[in-house]
LUMNUMI-647253 format. One line per 2 residues: number of its first residue (from 0); their letters; for each residue z, x, y of N, C-alpha, C. Coordinates in steps of 0.05 Angstrom, whole numbers, always signed. Example, Ala and Ser with C-alpha at 12.3 -4.5 7.8 and 13.67 -1.06 7.14 Angstrom:
0) AS) +156,+264,-114,+156,+246,-90,+156,+264,-66 | +142,+257,-45,+143,+273,-21,+157,+258,+1
***
This chain:
0) XX) -1568,+3798,+1933,-1581,+3814,+1914,-1567,+3841,+1911 | -1566,+3851,+1886,-1554,+3877,+1882,-1576,+3898,+1884
2) XX) -1567,+3923,+1887,-1586,+3944,+1890,-1601,+3950,+1864 | -1625,+3961,+1866,-1640,+3969,+1843,-1637,+3999,+1840
4) XX) -1636,+4009,+1816,-1632,+4037,+1811,-1659,+4050,+1805 | -1663,+4074,+1817,-1689,+4088,+1815,-1684,+4116,+1803
6) XX) -1700,+4136,+1810,-1699,+4162,+1796,-1672,+4176,+1797 | -1668,+4193,+1777,-1644,+4210,+1775,-1648,+4236,+1791
8) XX) -1627,+4251,+1794,-1628,+4277,+1807,-1648,+4296,+1793 | -1647,+4296,+1767,-1665,+4313,+1751,-1694,+4307,+1757
10) XX) -1701,+4282,+1759,-1728,+4274,+1765,-1736,+4282,+1794 | -1717,+4280,+1812,-1723,+4287,+1840,-1727,+4317,+1843
12) XX) -1714,+4332,+1825,-1715,+4362,+1827,-1741,+4372,+1813 | -1754,+4355,+1798,-1777,+4364,+1783,-1802,+4362,+1801
14) XX) -1825,+4370,+1790,-1850,+4368,+1804,-1866,+4343,+1798 | -1851,+4322,+1791,-1864,+4296,+1785,-1871,+4282,+1811
16) XX) -1895,+4288,+1822,-1902,+4276,+1848,-1904,+4246,+1846 | -1910,+4235,+1822,-1912,+4206,+1818,-1886,+4192,+1824
18) XX) -1863,+4206,+1817,-1837,+4195,+1823,-1833,+4192,+1853 | -1840,+4212,+1868,-1837,+4212,+1897,-1857,+4192,+1910
20) XX) -1880,+4190,+1898,-1900,+4171,+1908,-1890,+4142,+1905 | -1877,+4137,+1882,-1865,+4110,+1878,-1844,+4104,+1899
22) XX) -1827,+4124,+1904,-1806,+4121,+1924,-1818,+4116,+1952 | -1839,+4131,+1958,-1852,+4127,+1984,-1863,+4099,+1987
24) XX) -1876,+4088,+1967,-1887,+4061,+1968,-1865,+4041,+1972 | -1842,+4044,+1958,-1820,+4025,+1960,-1807,+4027,+1988
26) XX) -1804,+4052,+1997,-1792,+4057,+2024,-1809,+4044,+2045 | -1835,+4047,+2044,-1853,+4035,+2064,-1852,+4005,+2063
28) XX) -1849,+3993,+2039,-1849,+3964,+2036,-1822,+3952,+2044 | -1800,+3963,+2035,-1774,+3950,+2038,-1757,+3962,+2061
30) XX) -1763,+3986,+2068,-1747,+3999,+2089,-1723,+4015,+2079 | -1721,+4017,+2053,-1699,+4032,+2040,-1706,+4037,+2011
32) XX) -1693,+4057,+1999,-1695,+4062,+1970,-1667,+4069,+1961 | -1662,+4067,+1935,-1635,+4072,+1923,-1639,+4093,+1901
34) XX) -1622,+4113,+1901,-1623,+4135,+1881,-1595,+4138,+1868 | -1593,+4131,+1843,-1567,+4134,+1830,-1562,+4163,+1821
36) XX) -1537,+4170,+1820,-1528,+4196,+1807,-1541,+4220,+1820 | -1543,+4221,+1846,-1554,+4245,+1859,-1534,+4267,+1859
38) XX) -1508,+4260,+1864,-1487,+4280,+1863,-1471,+4276,+1837 | -1463,+4298,+1825,-1446,+4297,+1801,-1418,+4289,+1808
40) XX) -1402,+4281,+1788,-1374,+4273,+1793,-1358,+4296,+1805 | -1365,+4321,+1796,-1351,+4344,+1806,-1357,+4348,+1836
42) XX) -1382,+4344,+1843,-1390,+4347,+1871,-1376,+4326,+1889 | -1375,+4301,+1879,-1362,+4280,+1894,-1332,+4286,+1897
44) XX) -1320,+4295,+1875,-1291,+4301,+1876,-1285,+4324,+1896 | -1303,+4343,+1897,-1299,+4365,+1916,-1300,+4355,+1945
46) XX) -1319,+4337,+1950,-1321,+4326,+1977,-1296,+4309,+1984 | -1287,+4293,+1965,-1264,+4276,+1970,-1239,+4293,+1974
48) XX) -1237,+4315,+1958,-1214,+4333,+1961,-1212,+4345,+1989 | -1235,+4348,+2002,-1236,+4360,+2028,-1228,+4340,+2050
50) XX) -1229,+4314,+2044,-1225,+4294,+2065,-1197,+4295,+2077 | -1176,+4298,+2060,-1149,+4300,+2071,-1147,+4324,+2089
52) XX) -1159,+4346,+2082,-1158,+4370,+2099,-1171,+4365,+2126 | -1194,+4351,+2125,-1209,+4346,+2149,-1193,+4328,+2168
54) XX) -1181,+4306,+2157,-1166,+4288,+2173,-1140,+4300,+2184 | -1131,+4322,+2170,-1107,+4336,+2180,-1114,+4359,+2199
56) XX) -1141,+4363,+2204,-1149,+4383,+2223,-1152,+4411,+2210 | -1154,+4412,+2184,-1158,+4437,+2170,-1188,+4441,+2165
58) XX) -1200,+4457,+2183,-1229,+4461,+2183,-1237,+4488,+2171 | -1250,+4489,+2148,-1255,+4515,+2136,-1279,+4530,+2147
60) XX) -1293,+4517,+2166,-1315,+4531,+2180,-1306,+4540,+2208 | -1281,+4534,+2215,-1270,+4544,+2239,-1278,+4530,+2265
62) XX) -1291,+4507,+2262,-1300,+4492,+2286,-1295,+4463,+2281 | -1286,+4448,+2301,-1281,+4419,+2297,-1306,+4403,+2296
64) XX) -1305,+4379,+2285,-1329,+4361,+2287,-1331,+4351,+2315 | -1352,+4336,+2321,-1356,+4325,+2348,-1337,+4302,+2354
66) XX) -1329,+4288,+2333,-1311,+4265,+2338,-1292,+4262,+2314 | -1266,+4258,+2320,-1246,+4252,+2300,-1234,+4225,+2307
68) XX) -1224,+4210,+2287,-1212,+4184,+2293,-1184,+4188,+2305 | -1176,+4169,+2322,-1149,+4170,+2333,-1129,+4164,+2312
70) XX) -1105,+4174,+2315,-1084,+4169,+2295,-1077,+4139,+2296 | -1071,+4129,+2272,-1064,+4100,+2269,-1034,+4096,+2272
72) XX) -1026,+4079,+2290,-997,+4074,+2294,-987,+4055,+2273 | -962,+4059,+2264,-950,+4041,+2244,-951,+4012,+2253
74) XX) -958,+3994,+2234,-958,+3966,+2240,-984,+3955,+2252 | -1002,+3973,+2259,-1027,+3965,+2271,-1047,+3957,+2249
76) XX) -1066,+3940,+2256,-1088,+3932,+2238,-1103,+3957,+2230 | -1108,+3960,+2203,-1124,+3983,+2194,-1151,+3985,+2208
78) XX) -1158,+4009,+2217,-1183,+4013,+2231,-1201,+4031,+2215 | -1227,+4025,+2217,-1247,+4043,+2204,-1246,+4070,+2217
80) XX) -1245,+4091,+2201,-1244,+4118,+2212,-1272,+4131,+2211 | -1280,+4143,+2233,-1306,+4155,+2235,-1303,+4184,+2244
82) XX) -1317,+4202,+2229,-1318,+4230,+2237,-1348,+4237,+2241 | -1355,+4248,+2264,-1382,+4255,+2270,-1387,+4285,+2268
84) XX) -1407,+4292,+2253,-1415,+4320,+2248,-1394,+4336,+2233 | -1388,+4326,+2210,-1369,+4339,+2191,-1380,+4366,+2183
86) XX) -1407,+4369,+2182,-1418,+4394,+2173,-1410,+4418,+2191 | -1402,+4412,+2216,-1394,+4434,+2234,-1368,+4446,+2225
88) XX) -1351,+4430,+2212,-1324,+4439,+2206,-1319,+4444,+2177 | -1337,+4435,+2159,-1330,+4437,+2130,-1354,+4448,+2114
90) XX) -1349,+4468,+2097,-1370,+4481,+2082,-1382,+4463,+2061 | -1366,+4447,+2047,-1376,+4430,+2026,-1396,+4409,+2037
92) XX) -1388,+4397,+2060,-1406,+4378,+2072,-1431,+4391,+2085 | -1428,+4416,+2094,-1451,+4431,+2104,-1471,+4435,+2082
94) XX) -1462,+4442,+2058,-1480,+4446,+2036,-1495,+4420,+2029 | -1481,+4397,+2032,-1494,+4372,+2026,-1515,+4365,+2046
96) XX) -1510,+4367,+2072,-1529,+4359,+2092,-1554,+4377,+2092 | -1551,+4402,+2082,-1574,+4420,+2081,-1586,+4422,+2054
98) XX) -1580,+4403,+2036,-1590,+4402,+2009,-1620,+4399,+2009 | -1634,+4418,+1997,-1663,+4417,+1998,-1676,+4394,+1983
100) XX) -1662,+4384,+1962,-1672,+4362,+1947,-1673,+4337,+1965 | -1652,+4332,+1980,-1652,+4310,+1998,-1674,+4313,+2019
102) XX) -1676,+4337,+2030,-1697,+4342,+2050,-1725,+4337,+2039 | -1729,+4346,+2014,-1755,+4343,+2001,-1762,+4313,+1998
104) XX) -1743,+4297,+1989,-1747,+4269,+1985,-1754,+4255,+2011 | -1737,+4261,+2032,-1742,+4249,+2058,-1769,+4257,+2069
106) XX) -1777,+4283,+2066,-1803,+4292,+2076,-1826,+4278,+2062 | -1823,+4274,+2036,-1845,+4261,+2021,-1848,+4232,+2028
108) XX) -1826,+4217,+2029,-1828,+4188,+2034,-1836,+4181,+2062 | -1833,+4201,+2081,-1840,+4196,+2109,-1866,+4210,+2116
110) XX) -1876,+4228,+2099,-1899,+4245,+2105,-1895,+4264,+2128 | -1869,+4270,+2135,-1864,+4290,+2155,-1871,+4318,+2145
112) XX) -1878,+4336,+2163,-1884,+4364,+2155,-1858,+4380,+2152 | -1837,+4371,+2164,-1811,+4384,+2162,-1789,+4365,+2168
114) XX) -1765,+4371,+2157,-1742,+4353,+2160,-1719,+4368,+2173 | -1708,+4357,+2194,-1686,+4370,+2209,-1661,+4352,+2209
116) XX) -1638,+4363,+2206,-1613,+4348,+2209,-1609,+4341,+2238 | -1603,+4316,+2244,-1597,+4308,+2271,-1566,+4304,+2274
118) XX) -1554,+4292,+2254,-1525,+4286,+2256,-1515,+4276,+2229 | -1490,+4279,+2224,-1478,+4265,+2201,-1453,+4249,+2210
120) XX) -1446,+4229,+2194,-1423,+4212,+2200,-1408,+4205,+2175 | -1382,+4210,+2175,-1365,+4201,+2153,-1351,+4175,+2161
122) XX) -1353,+4155,+2143,-1340,+4129,+2148,-1319,+4124,+2126 | -1295,+4120,+2134,-1273,+4112,+2115,-1262,+4085,+2124
124) XX) -1267,+4065,+2107,-1257,+4038,+2113,-1232,+4033,+2097 | -1208,+4033,+2110,-1183,+4028,+2096,-1182,+3999,+2085
126) XX) -1163,+3994,+2067,-1160,+3966,+2058,-1156,+3947,+2081 | -1169,+3924,+2080,-1167,+3902,+2099,-1180,+3909,+2126
128) XX) -1196,+3930,+2128,-1209,+3937,+2153,-1233,+3920,+2158 | -1242,+3919,+2183,-1262,+3900,+2193,-1290,+3905,+2183
130) XX) -1308,+3885,+2186,-1336,+3889,+2179,-1349,+3909,+2199 | -1371,+3922,+2190,-1387,+3939,+2207,-1411,+3923,+2217
132) XX) -1413,+3921,+2243,-1434,+3906,+2256,-1462,+3914,+2245 | -1479,+3894,+2240,-1507,+3899,+2232,-1521,+3911,+2256
134) XX) -1536,+3933,+2251,-1549,+3948,+2272,-1572,+3964,+2261 | -1586,+3977,+2279,-1606,+3997,+2271,-1596,+4024,+2280
136) XX) -1604,+4045,+2266,-1596,+4073,+2273,-1613,+4084,+2296 | -1639,+4078,+2296,-1658,+4091,+2314,-1650,+4091,+2344
138) XX) -1639,+4069,+2355,-1633,+4069,+2384,-1613,+4090,+2392 | -1597,+4101,+2374,-1577,+4120,+2381,-1588,+4149,+2381
140) XX) -1613,+4153,+2371,-1624,+4180,+2368,-1645,+4184,+2388 | -1639,+4201,+2408,-1656,+4204,+2431,-1674,+4229,+2429
142) XX) -1693,+4226,+2411,-1712,+4248,+2406,-1741,+4238,+2408 | -1759,+4257,+2412,-1787,+4250,+2411,-1800,+4271,+2392
144) XX) -1815,+4261,+2372,-1819,+4233,+2364,-1794,+4219,+2356 | -1794,+4193,+2355,-1769,+4177,+2352,-1764,+4168,+2324
146) XX) -1776,+4181,+2304,-1771,+4173,+2276,-1743,+4183,+2267 | -1729,+4166,+2252,-1703,+4173,+2241,-1701,+4162,+2213
148) XX) -1690,+4178,+2195,-1684,+4168,+2168,-1655,+4175,+2161 | -1641,+4156,+2149,-1613,+4161,+2142,-1609,+4161,+2112
150) XX) -1596,+4182,+2103,-1588,+4184,+2075,-1558,+4177,+2074 | -1552,+4156,+2059,-1524,+4147,+2057,-1514,+4153,+2029
152) XX) -1492,+4168,+2028,-1480,+4177,+2003,-1454,+4162,+1997 | -1453,+4148,+1974,-1429,+4134,+1966,-1408,+4154,+1955
154) XX) -1385,+4154,+1967,-1363,+4171,+1957,-1343,+4156,+1940 | -1347,+4130,+1938,-1331,+4113,+1920,-1351,+4094,+1906
156) XX) -1343,+4084,+1883,-1359,+4063,+1870,-1359,+4038,+1888 | -1383,+4028,+1893,-1386,+4006,+1912,-1381,+3979,+1899
158) XX) -1355,+3972,+1898,-1347,+3946,+1887,-1349,+3925,+1909 | -1353,+3900,+1901,-1358,+3878,+1921,-1336,+3876,+1941
160) XX) -1311,+3878,+1932,-1288,+3873,+1950,-1285,+3894,+1971 | -1298,+3917,+1967,-1296,+3939,+1987,-1314,+3936,+2011
162) XX) -1332,+3916,+2010,-1351,+3913,+2032,-1373,+3933,+2031 | -1390,+3933,+2010,-1412,+3953,+2008,-1432,+3951,+2030
164) XX) -1447,+3972,+2034,-1469,+3972,+2053,-1489,+3951,+2045 | -1501,+3937,+2065,-1522,+3918,+2060,-1546,+3923,+2077
166) XX) -1570,+3919,+2066,-1595,+3922,+2081,-1608,+3895,+2084 | -1623,+3892,+2106,-1641,+3868,+2109,-1669,+3878,+2102
168) XX) -1678,+3869,+2079,-1703,+3879,+2068,-1726,+3873,+2087 | -1742,+3893,+2092,-1766,+3890,+2108,-1762,+3890,+2138
170) XX) -1737,+3892,+2147,-1731,+3890,+2176,-1740,+3914,+2192 | -1748,+3936,+2178,-1759,+3959,+2193,-1787,+3953,+2205
172) XX) -1799,+3931,+2196,-1825,+3924,+2206,-1824,+3906,+2231 | -1799,+3898,+2239,-1796,+3882,+2263,-1802,+3900,+2288
174) XX) -1806,+3887,+2311,-1811,+3901,+2335,-1789,+3921,+2341 | -1795,+3943,+2355,-1775,+3963,+2361,-1756,+3954,+2383
176) XX) -1763,+3960,+2409,-1745,+3952,+2430,-1719,+3967,+2428 | -1701,+3962,+2447,-1674,+3974,+2447,-1655,+3958,+2430
178) XX) -1662,+3933,+2424,-1643,+3917,+2409,-1638,+3929,+2381 | -1614,+3930,+2373,-1607,+3943,+2348,-1583,+3961,+2352
180) XX) -1576,+3967,+2377,-1552,+3983,+2383,-1530,+3964,+2393 | -1505,+3970,+2385,-1483,+3954,+2393,-1462,+3970,+2406
182) XX) -1449,+3959,+2427,-1427,+3974,+2440,-1402,+3975,+2423 | -1400,+3955,+2405,-1377,+3955,+2386,-1387,+3953,+2358
184) XX) -1380,+3973,+2341,-1389,+3972,+2313,-1373,+3953,+2296 | -1351,+3942,+2307,-1334,+3925,+2291,-1330,+3899,+2305
186) XX) -1339,+3877,+2291,-1338,+3851,+2303,-1326,+3831,+2283 | -1314,+3810,+2294,-1305,+3789,+2277,-1328,+3771,+2269
188) XX) -1324,+3755,+2248,-1345,+3737,+2240,-1368,+3749,+2224 | -1364,+3774,+2214,-1384,+3786,+2198,-1403,+3805,+2212
190) XX) -1402,+3806,+2239,-1418,+3825,+2254,-1448,+3821,+2252 | -1457,+3796,+2251,-1486,+3792,+2247,-1499,+3779,+2272
192) XX) -1485,+3776,+2294,-1496,+3763,+2317,-1521,+3778,+2328 | -1519,+3804,+2330,-1542,+3820,+2340,-1566,+3818,+2321
194) XX) -1560,+3819,+2295,-1582,+3816,+2275,-1596,+3789,+2278 | -1580,+3768,+2280,-1593,+3741,+2282,-1609,+3738,+2307
196) XX) -1600,+3751,+2329,-1615,+3750,+2354,-1642,+3764,+2350 | -1642,+3787,+2337,-1666,+3803,+2332,-1685,+3787,+2314
198) XX) -1674,+3774,+2293,-1691,+3759,+2275,-1704,+3735,+2290 | -1689,+3723,+2307,-1700,+3700,+2323,-1724,+3709,+2340
200) XX) -1721,+3733,+2351,-1744,+3744,+2367,-1769,+3748,+2350 | -1764,+3753,+2324,-1787,+3757,+2306,-1797,+3730,+2294
202) XX) -1783,+3708,+2302,-1791,+3682,+2291,-1781,+3678,+2263 | -1759,+3692,+2255,-1748,+3690,+2228,-1721,+3676,+2230
204) XX) -1718,+3654,+2214,-1693,+3640,+2213,-1672,+3656,+2197 | -1647,+3653,+2205,-1626,+3669,+2192,-1624,+3664,+2162
206) XX) -1631,+3639,+2153,-1629,+3633,+2125,-1652,+3645,+2109 | -1672,+3655,+2123,-1695,+3668,+2109,-1692,+3698,+2107
208) XX) -1670,+3709,+2118,-1665,+3738,+2116,-1657,+3745,+2087 | -1668,+3767,+2077,-1662,+3776,+2050,-1643,+3800,+2051
210) XX) -1617,+3795,+2045,-1597,+3816,+2045,-1596,+3829,+2018 | -1595,+3855,+2018,-1593,+3870,+1993,-1568,+3888,+1994
212) XX) -1549,+3883,+1976,-1523,+3897,+1976,-1525,+3922,+1958 | -1510,+3942,+1966,-1508,+3966,+1950,-1485,+3963,+1929
214) XX) -1476,+3939,+1925,-1456,+3934,+1904,-1466,+3944,+1878 | -1449,+3959,+1864,-1457,+3970,+1838,-1465,+3999,+1839
216) XX) -1471,+4009,+1863,-1478,+4037,+1866,-1453,+4054,+1861 | -1455,+4073,+1843,-1432,+4090,+1836,-1428,+4113,+1856
218) XX) -1404,+4123,+1856,-1399,+4147,+1873,-1418,+4169,+1865 | -1430,+4181,+1886,-1451,+4201,+1881,-1479,+4190,+1882
220) XX) -1481,+4164,+1883,-1507,+4151,+1887,-1514,+4151,+1917 | -1540,+4148,+1922,-1551,+4151,+1949,-1570,+4128,+1955
222) XX) -1569,+4119,+1980,-1590,+4102,+1990,-1603,+4116,+2014 | -1628,+4112,+2018,-1643,+4124,+2041,-1656,+4101,+2056
224) XX) -1651,+4100,+2082,-1664,+4078,+2097,-1677,+4088,+2123 | -1697,+4073,+2130,-1712,+4077,+2155,-1692,+4071,+2179
226) XX) -1695,+4087,+2200,-1677,+4083,+2223,-1681,+4056,+2236 | -1702,+4041,+2230,-1707,+4015,+2241,-1698,+3993,+2222
228) XX) -1688,+3999,+2199,-1678,+3979,+2180,-1650,+3969,+2188 | -1647,+3943,+2191,-1621,+3932,+2198,-1602,+3934,+2174
230) XX) -1577,+3942,+2180,-1558,+3945,+2159,-1530,+3942,+2171 | -1511,+3936,+2154,-1483,+3933,+2161,-1466,+3930,+2136
232) XX) -1441,+3923,+2139,-1424,+3919,+2115,-1402,+3900,+2122 | -1392,+3886,+2101,-1370,+3867,+2105,-1343,+3879,+2106
234) XX) -1323,+3863,+2109,-1295,+3871,+2110,-1287,+3884,+2083 | -1270,+3903,+2084,-1258,+3914,+2060,-1235,+3895,+2052
236) XX) -1240,+3878,+2032,-1220,+3858,+2024,-1199,+3869,+2005 | -1202,+3893,+1997,-1183,+3905,+1979,-1156,+3909,+1993
238) XX) -1134,+3907,+1978,-1108,+3912,+1989,-1099,+3941,+1982 | -1115,+3955,+1967,-1107,+3982,+1957,-1127,+4004,+1962
240) XX) -1153,+3997,+1959,-1174,+4017,+1959,-1188,+4020,+1986 | -1193,+4045,+1993,-1211,+4051,+2016,-1240,+4052,+2006
242) XX) -1258,+4048,+2025,-1287,+4052,+2019,-1298,+4074,+2036 | -1307,+4095,+2023,-1316,+4119,+2037,-1346,+4124,+2033
244) XX) -1360,+4129,+2055,-1388,+4135,+2053,-1395,+4156,+2074 | -1417,+4170,+2068,-1425,+4192,+2086,-1454,+4189,+2093
246) XX) -1460,+4186,+2119,-1487,+4182,+2128,-1499,+4208,+2139 | -1523,+4215,+2131,-1537,+4239,+2141,-1562,+4230,+2154
248) XX) -1565,+4236,+2180,-1588,+4227,+2195,-1607,+4250,+2199 | -1632,+4246,+2190,-1653,+4266,+2191,-1675,+4257,+2210
250) XX) -1688,+4276,+2223,-1710,+4272,+2241,-1732,+4292,+2235 | -1757,+4288,+2244,-1778,+4308,+2240,-1770,+4335,+2251
252) XX) -1779,+4356,+2239,-1771,+4383,+2246,-1780,+4390,+2275 | -1801,+4377,+2285,-1812,+4385,+2310,-1801,+4368,+2334
254) XX) -1779,+4354,+2331,-1769,+4337,+2352,-1759,+4353,+2376 | -1760,+4340,+2399,-1747,+4350,+2424,-1730,+4328,+2435
256) XX) -1709,+4335,+2450,-1693,+4315,+2463,-1709,+4300,+2485 | -1703,+4274,+2488,-1714,+4259,+2510,-1695,+4261,+2535
258) XX) -1705,+4252,+2557,-1688,+4254,+2582,-1663,+4236,+2579 | -1665,+4215,+2563,-1641,+4197,+2559,-1619,+4212,+2545
260) XX) -1625,+4232,+2529,-1605,+4246,+2514,-1585,+4261,+2532 | -1595,+4269,+2555,-1577,+4284,+2574,-1556,+4266,+2585
262) XX) -1559,+4240,+2584,-1539,+4221,+2594,-1521,+4210,+2572 | -1526,+4217,+2547,-1511,+4206,+2525,-1489,+4225,+2516
264) XX) -1465,+4213,+2512,-1443,+4229,+2503,-1446,+4240,+2475 | -1465,+4228,+2460,-1471,+4239,+2433,-1486,+4265,+2434
266) XX) -1503,+4269,+2455,-1522,+4291,+2455,-1520,+4310,+2478 | -1507,+4302,+2500,-1509,+4318,+2524,-1497,+4346,+2521
268) XX) -1477,+4349,+2503,-1465,+4376,+2500,-1484,+4396,+2488 | -1506,+4386,+2476,-1525,+4404,+2463,-1549,+4410,+2481
270) XX) -1549,+4399,+2505,-1572,+4401,+2522,-1568,+4421,+2545 | -1588,+4438,+2550,-1587,+4457,+2572,-1591,+4442,+2598
272) XX) -1591,+4457,+2620,-1594,+4445,+2646,-1621,+4430,+2648 | -1641,+4441,+2636,-1668,+4428,+2635,-1673,+4417,+2607
274) XX) -1672,+4391,+2604,-1675,+4379,+2578,-1701,+4386,+2565 | -1722,+4389,+2581,-1749,+4395,+2569,-1750,+4423,+2558
276) XX) -1732,+4441,+2568,-1732,+4469,+2558,-1712,+4473,+2536 | -1697,+4452,+2529,-1676,+4455,+2508,-1688,+4458,+2481
278) XX) -1680,+4479,+2467,-1689,+4484,+2439,-1666,+4476,+2421 | -1672,+4461,+2400,-1651,+4452,+2382,-1641,+4476,+2366
280) XX) -1615,+4479,+2366,-1602,+4501,+2352,-1605,+4498,+2321 | -1611,+4520,+2308,-1613,+4519,+2279,-1585,+4516,+2266
282) XX) -1564,+4524,+2281,-1537,+4521,+2271,-1529,+4492,+2270 | -1535,+4477,+2291,-1526,+4450,+2294,-1547,+4429,+2285
284) XX) -1572,+4438,+2286,-1595,+4420,+2278,-1613,+4435,+2258 | -1603,+4443,+2235,-1619,+4460,+2217,-1643,+4445,+2205
286) XX) -1664,+4460,+2202,-1687,+4449,+2186,-1680,+4453,+2157 | -1681,+4431,+2142,-1671,+4432,+2114,-1695,+4433,+2094
288) XX) -1719,+4426,+2104,-1742,+4427,+2086,-1767,+4428,+2103 | -1787,+4443,+2093,-1813,+4444,+2106,-1835,+4443,+2085
290) XX) -1856,+4428,+2091,-1878,+4425,+2073,-1893,+4452,+2071 | -1900,+4459,+2046,-1916,+4484,+2042,-1944,+4480,+2053
292) XX) -1953,+4499,+2068,-1980,+4497,+2079,-2000,+4505,+2059 | -2021,+4489,+2056,-2042,+4495,+2037,-2061,+4515,+2050
294) X) -2066,+4537,+2037,-2084,+4558,+2047,-2110,+4558,+2033
***
């Protein structure tokens, strides 16, 4: 199935609560929603123009991201490149992750009172690079409460050969558990072994799974998914084009780190000696939207 297109940026910026209500209903039913044309072509081009600078270590905010990809040696199989927390090093991406429209949409469809940035991830899939293992986002985010929502921004037109993002419709309703995290994001054979195992636990046969592809989503379009929604992507079969996407992970504004976070290489650098006393920094975990209190 191809993605369905829903409201425009102009509608999301307006006070049309019915538009957001429709999104909320679809998000609760399917585990994801799709929003075309959230970013203008100029905004997308500005982000893309910054990518070369970032990969070359030119950081205009003066601080490196948490993770940069290793250099690729000549003759090696193309590898998917991942940068974690681009917002720390680049002003254009910082503006995107703190965009109040995105925060407002996430807050409405989740009914959270406030929305906080937890992390961002830039994914660049070179031509002929491997599939991305189907997984859930939630197991990687060690916060309480444990709700997570991911906003995924297409930086290229999502053509079939590039291996667009795919969702398993309704999979956010499956049991939680720890299953959904993988030690390796890149697997041969399509990367669906973990997914099929989880489906089997739910009593669902693999042929009954409903995959929904983001094929057809244009650069600047956005999908938003529940942290429990299973998703992944196929191999980039192109011989010339990369596939670039940017994931923004949001959590409720009132979250605190769990004790497991202190043991995780993703989070431990942000934690004080006593995890229970750790306050999330507004610089690294900014609140991007808060619901207005009715007086």
